[in-house]
C-alpha positions as CSV (number, residue, x, y, z in Angstrom):
1,X,4.4,-32.6,28.6
2,X,1.7,-35.2,29.0
3,X,2.2,-37.3,26.2
4,X,3.0,-40.5,26.5
5,X,2.4,-39.8,30.4
6,X,0.4,-41.8,33.0
7,X,-1.7,-39.0,35.1
8,X,-3.9,-39.8,37.9
9,X,-6.0,-37.1,39.2
10,X,-7.6,-37.3,42.8
11,X,-10.9,-36.4,43.4
12,X,-11.0,-36.2,39.4
13,X,-15.2,-36.3,39.3
14,X,-14.8,-33.1,40.8
15,X,-15.5,-29.8,38.8
16,X,-11.6,-29.3,39.0
17,X,-11.3,-33.0,37.8
18,X,-13.9,-33.0,35.0
19,X,-12.7,-29.5,33.3
20,X,-8.7,-30.9,33.6
21,X,-9.2,-34.3,31.6
22,X,-11.0,-32.4,29.2
23,X,-7.8,-30.2,28.3
24,X,-5.4,-33.2,28.8
25,X,-7.4,-35.1,26.3
26,X,-7.9,-31.9,23.7
27,X,-4.2,-31.3,24.3
28,X,-2.5,-34.0,24.8
29,X,-1.8,-37.5,24.0
30,X,-1.4,-39.4,27.7
31,X,-0.5,-43.0,27.8
32,X,-3.8,-42.9,30.5
33,X,-5.6,-40.5,32.7
34,X,-6.5,-42.6,35.8
35,X,-9.4,-41.1,37.9
36,X,-9.3,-41.7,41.5
37,X,-12.2,-40.5,43.7
38,X,-15.1,-42.3,46.0
39,X,-18.3,-41.5,44.0
40,X,-19.4,-44.5,41.9
41,X,-22.5,-42.6,40.6
42,X,-20.0,-39.6,39.2
43,X,-17.5,-41.6,37.8
44,X,-20.5,-43.7,36.2
45,X,-21.3,-40.3,34.6
46,X,-17.8,-39.2,33.8
47,X,-17.5,-42.3,31.9
48,X,-20.6,-41.6,29.4
49,X,-18.9,-38.4,28.5
50,X,-14.6,-39.7,28.2
51,X,-15.7,-43.8,27.8
52,X,-12.8,-46.1,28.5
53,X,-13.4,-47.3,24.8
54,X,-12.6,-44.1,23.3
55,X,-10.3,-42.4,25.3
56,X,-7.3,-43.7,27.6
57,X,-9.2,-43.7,30.3
58,X,-9.2,-46.0,33.9
59,X,-11.9,-45.5,36.8
60,X,-10.6,-46.2,40.3
61,X,-13.3,-45.7,43.3
62,X,-11.0,-45.3,46.4
63,X,-10.5,-42.8,48.7
64,X,-7.2,-41.1,49.7
65,X,-7.5,-41.8,53.3
66,X,-7.0,-45.6,52.0
67,X,-3.7,-45.9,51.6
68,X,-3.4,-49.6,50.2
69,X,-5.7,-48.7,47.7
70,X,-3.5,-46.0,46.6
71,X,-0.5,-48.2,46.3
72,X,-2.6,-49.9,43.5
73,X,-3.9,-47.0,42.0
74,X,-0.3,-45.4,41.6
75,X,1.3,-48.1,39.8
76,X,3.1,-47.0,37.5
77,X,2.0,-43.7,37.5
78,X,3.9,-41.0,36.3
79,X,2.5,-37.4,37.4
80,X,-0.3,-36.7,39.8
81,X,-2.8,-34.2,40.5
82,X,-4.0,-33.9,43.7
83,X,-7.7,-32.3,44.1
84,X,-9.3,-34.3,46.1
85,X,-10.6,-32.6,49.3
86,X,-13.6,-31.7,51.5
87,X,-13.5,-28.0,51.4
88,X,-16.8,-26.7,52.3
89,X,-15.9,-24.3,55.4
90,X,-19.3,-24.5,57.6
91,X,-18.9,-29.0,56.8
92,X,-15.2,-28.5,58.1
93,X,-16.1,-26.9,61.0
94,X,-18.7,-28.9,62.2
95,X,-16.5,-32.3,61.0
96,X,-13.1,-31.4,62.3
97,X,-11.9,-35.3,62.6
98,X,-13.2,-35.7,59.0
99,X,-11.5,-32.9,57.3
100,X,-8.4,-33.7,59.1
101,X,-8.4,-37.5,57.9
102,X,-9.1,-36.5,54.4
103,X,-7.3,-33.4,54.2
104,X,-4.4,-34.3,56.0
105,X,-4.0,-37.9,56.5
106,X,-4.8,-38.6,52.7
107,X,-2.1,-35.8,51.9
108,X,0.7,-37.9,54.1
109,X,-0.9,-41.2,52.2
110,X,-0.7,-39.4,49.3
111,X,3.2,-38.6,49.4
112,X,4.2,-41.8,51.3
113,X,2.6,-43.5,48.7
114,X,4.1,-41.7,45.9
115,X,7.6,-41.6,47.1
116,X,7.4,-45.7,47.6
117,X,6.2,-46.2,43.9
118,X,8.5,-43.7,42.4
119,X,6.0,-41.4,40.5
120,X,7.8,-38.2,39.2
121,X,5.6,-35.3,40.0
122,X,3.4,-34.7,42.4
123,X,1.0,-31.2,42.4
124,X,-1.2,-30.6,45.2
125,X,-4.6,-27.9,44.5
126,X,-4.5,-25.9,47.8
127,X,-7.1,-22.3,48.7
128,X,-6.5,-19.1,49.5
129,X,-7.9,-20.3,53.2
130,X,-4.5,-21.6,53.6
131,X,-2.9,-18.4,54.1
132,X,-3.2,-16.9,58.3
133,X,-6.1,-20.2,58.5
134,X,-8.9,-19.4,61.2
135,X,-11.0,-21.5,59.9
136,X,-10.3,-25.5,60.1
137,X,-10.5,-26.1,56.5
138,X,-7.9,-23.1,55.7
139,X,-5.8,-25.0,58.6
140,X,-5.9,-28.4,57.5
141,X,-4.9,-26.8,53.9
142,X,-2.6,-25.3,55.2
143,X,-1.1,-28.3,57.3
144,X,-1.2,-30.3,54.1
145,X,0.6,-27.4,52.1
146,X,3.4,-28.1,54.4
147,X,3.9,-31.7,54.4
148,X,3.8,-31.5,50.5
149,X,7.0,-29.4,50.3
150,X,8.6,-31.2,52.9
151,X,7.9,-34.0,51.2
152,X,11.0,-33.1,49.1
153,X,13.1,-33.3,51.9
154,X,13.1,-36.7,52.5
155,X,12.3,-38.2,49.2
156,X,15.9,-39.7,49.6
157,X,16.0,-40.3,45.8
158,X,15.5,-38.3,42.7
159,X,11.8,-38.8,42.8
160,X,9.1,-37.7,42.9
161,X,9.0,-34.2,43.1
162,X,6.3,-32.3,45.3
163,X,4.7,-28.8,44.6
164,X,1.3,-27.0,45.7
165,X,-0.9,-24.4,43.5
166,X,-2.8,-22.0,45.7
167,X,-5.4,-20.1,44.3
168,X,-8.8,-18.0,44.9
169,X,-12.6,-19.0,44.6
170,X,-13.4,-20.8,41.1
171,X,-16.2,-19.3,39.4
172,X,-19.2,-21.9,39.5
173,X,-17.2,-24.5,41.5
174,X,-20.1,-26.5,43.6
175,X,-20.9,-25.4,46.5
176,X,-19.4,-21.5,45.9
177,X,-21.2,-18.4,46.4
178,X,-22.2,-18.4,42.7
179,X,-23.8,-21.3,42.3
180,X,-25.5,-20.4,45.5
181,X,-26.5,-17.3,44.4
182,X,-28.5,-18.2,41.3
183,X,-30.0,-20.8,43.0
184,X,-31.3,-18.1,45.6
185,X,-31.6,-15.8,42.9
186,X,-35.5,-17.3,42.6
187,X,-36.4,-16.0,45.9
188,X,-36.1,-12.7,44.9
189,X,-33.7,-12.3,47.6
190,X,-30.0,-12.7,47.7
191,X,-28.5,-13.4,51.5
192,X,-25.1,-11.0,51.7
193,X,-22.7,-11.8,54.6
194,X,-20.8,-8.5,54.9
195,X,-21.3,-6.0,52.6
196,X,-17.7,-5.5,52.4
197,X,-16.9,-9.3,51.9
198,X,-14.0,-9.4,49.2
199,X,-13.0,-12.7,47.5
200,X,-10.1,-13.4,44.9
201,X,-12.0,-15.0,41.3
202,X,-10.9,-17.4,38.6
203,X,-12.2,-19.5,36.2
204,X,-12.1,-23.1,35.9
205,X,-10.6,-22.8,32.6
206,X,-7.8,-20.8,33.8
207,X,-7.1,-22.8,37.3
208,X,-7.0,-25.7,35.1
209,X,-4.4,-24.1,32.5
210,X,-2.4,-22.7,35.8
211,X,-1.9,-26.2,37.4
212,X,-0.9,-27.6,34.3
213,X,1.7,-24.8,33.2
214,X,2.9,-25.6,36.6
215,X,3.2,-29.2,36.5
216,X,5.9,-28.3,33.3
217,X,7.7,-25.9,35.5
218,X,7.9,-26.9,39.2
219,X,11.1,-28.2,40.3
220,X,10.1,-29.4,43.9
221,X,9.3,-27.2,47.1
222,X,6.9,-24.0,45.9
223,X,4.0,-22.8,46.3
224,X,2.6,-21.5,42.9
225,X,0.1,-18.2,43.4
226,X,-1.6,-16.9,40.1
227,X,-1.9,-13.4,40.0
228,X,-6.0,-13.3,39.6
229,X,-8.6,-10.2,40.0
230,X,-10.7,-9.5,43.5
231,X,-14.8,-8.8,43.4
232,X,-16.8,-7.5,46.3
233,X,-19.6,-9.6,47.4
234,X,-22.2,-7.2,46.3
235,X,-20.6,-6.6,42.9
236,X,-21.3,-10.6,42.7
237,X,-25.0,-10.1,43.8
238,X,-25.4,-7.1,41.2
239,X,-24.0,-9.5,38.2
240,X,-26.7,-12.1,39.4
241,X,-29.6,-10.7,40.4
242,X,-29.8,-7.0,39.7
243,X,-33.3,-7.0,40.6
244,X,-33.0,-8.6,43.9
245,X,-33.4,-7.5,47.2
246,X,-30.1,-8.4,49.4
247,X,-30.2,-9.4,52.6
248,X,-27.5,-8.8,55.8
249,X,-27.3,-12.3,57.3
250,X,-23.8,-11.9,59.0
251,X,-19.8,-13.8,58.6
252,X,-20.8,-17.6,58.8
253,X,-18.5,-19.2,61.4
254,X,-14.9,-19.2,60.4
255,X,-15.1,-17.2,57.5
256,X,-13.4,-14.1,56.9
257,X,-14.0,-9.9,55.7
258,X,-11.2,-10.7,52.5
259,X,-8.8,-13.2,51.8
260,X,-5.1,-13.9,51.7
261,X,-3.0,-15.8,49.2
262,X,0.4,-14.6,50.5
263,X,0.6,-13.1,54.0
264,X,3.4,-10.6,54.4
265,X,5.0,-13.3,57.0
266,X,5.9,-15.2,53.3
267,X,7.2,-12.1,51.4
268,X,10.9,-12.6,52.3
269,X,10.7,-16.5,50.6
270,X,8.5,-14.7,48.3
271,X,9.3,-14.3,44.1
272,X,7.0,-12.2,41.1
273,X,7.1,-13.4,38.0
274,X,4.6,-11.2,35.0
275,X,1.5,-13.2,35.9
276,X,2.1,-15.3,39.1
277,X,4.0,-15.6,42.6
278,X,6.0,-18.6,43.9
279,X,6.8,-18.8,47.4
280,X,9.5,-20.6,47.5
281,X,10.7,-23.2,50.2
282,X,12.6,-21.7,53.5
283,X,14.7,-24.7,53.5
284,X,18.0,-22.5,52.1
285,X,19.2,-26.1,50.7
286,X,16.6,-26.1,48.2
287,X,17.9,-22.2,47.1
288,X,19.9,-23.5,44.3
289,X,16.8,-24.8,42.3
290,X,15.6,-21.2,42.1
291,X,18.7,-19.7,40.9
292,X,18.1,-18.8,37.3
293,X,14.6,-18.5,37.1
294,X,14.6,-14.6,36.0
295,X,12.2,-13.6,38.6
296,X,12.7,-10.7,40.8
297,X,12.0,-11.0,45.1
298,X,8.6,-8.9,46.4
299,X,9.2,-5.7,48.7
300,X,9.4,-6.9,52.3
301,X,5.9,-5.6,53.9
302,X,4.2,-7.4,50.6
303,X,0.6,-9.0,51.2
304,X,-1.3,-10.5,48.4
305,X,-5.1,-9.6,49.8
306,X,-8.3,-9.7,48.3
307,X,-9.1,-6.4,50.1
308,X,-6.3,-4.5,48.6
309,X,-5.8,-6.1,45.2
310,X,-5.0,-3.8,42.7
311,X,-6.8,-6.2,39.8
312,X,-10.5,-5.9,40.7
313,X,-13.5,-7.5,38.2
314,X,-16.3,-5.3,37.0
315,X,-20.1,-6.2,37.4
316,X,-19.8,-7.2,33.4
317,X,-16.5,-8.8,33.3
318,X,-18.5,-11.3,36.1
319,X,-21.7,-11.6,34.1
320,X,-19.6,-12.8,30.9
321,X,-17.3,-15.3,32.9
322,X,-21.4,-17.1,34.5
323,X,-23.2,-16.8,31.6
324,X,-23.0,-20.4,30.5
325,X,-23.2,-21.3,34.1
């Protein structure tokens, strides 16, 4: 699929981008792999691992807010994986305009430039917080998701096609609860927001594999949602610091007790496969694309929620996931 293709990853120096780079270079023979991000130090460090003299790599300093820079970066690009975002919930609450500029205006820039530069496929990374959002980060990502799906409506030509991948918390990603608990473990106290809180969990490897599979299978206009396990926050604490004391500190601004990846309101547009769901585009003129996909519709009252999920991680399973962090 990716052989002899030019792929660009926005936010390419982040956790996802670095893992995706390794996976792509190991399993495919791309014509070129472009890392597009704002941080020159991270690009320098990444170039020490995937050096341009040894690999078909290019490193572009740029920001998704800068449309002109995107025009240069997207020249002769076949596929775009959009992973750039401001994603910290408290930071977004305190800096709302900055989140809007990156997560929403940046998405619009990518769509416009991808169309003008005739990119073949664009797949955007979303989050469980985009479903029924209560915080600004989730709201900006919901808006971003809507923009990418609607992008298929005004392409006006064969290319590009736009799709979205939505999944839960990535085990060990920067700024997430697991690295935070690992750091706090040294103090002997782990702060717990709510003892009943649950989250979807996926490993970085599985997240990257799922995105690349969706890049291959996408027809445009759909949101892909993997079937992944949930875990209770108290079990996360037990897995990381069983000897530590826990302290209830209360839910942070913009936080939910449970996360939802497919709300009930989307059930009528959702179909199920063995290991993932697809939320289809609600516009009926896209129905042609999904006629013969071998899927089945979900129940009318279906909801994919971390608190009512049928698949749960045990403490031992989480410990196995994080042993190399």
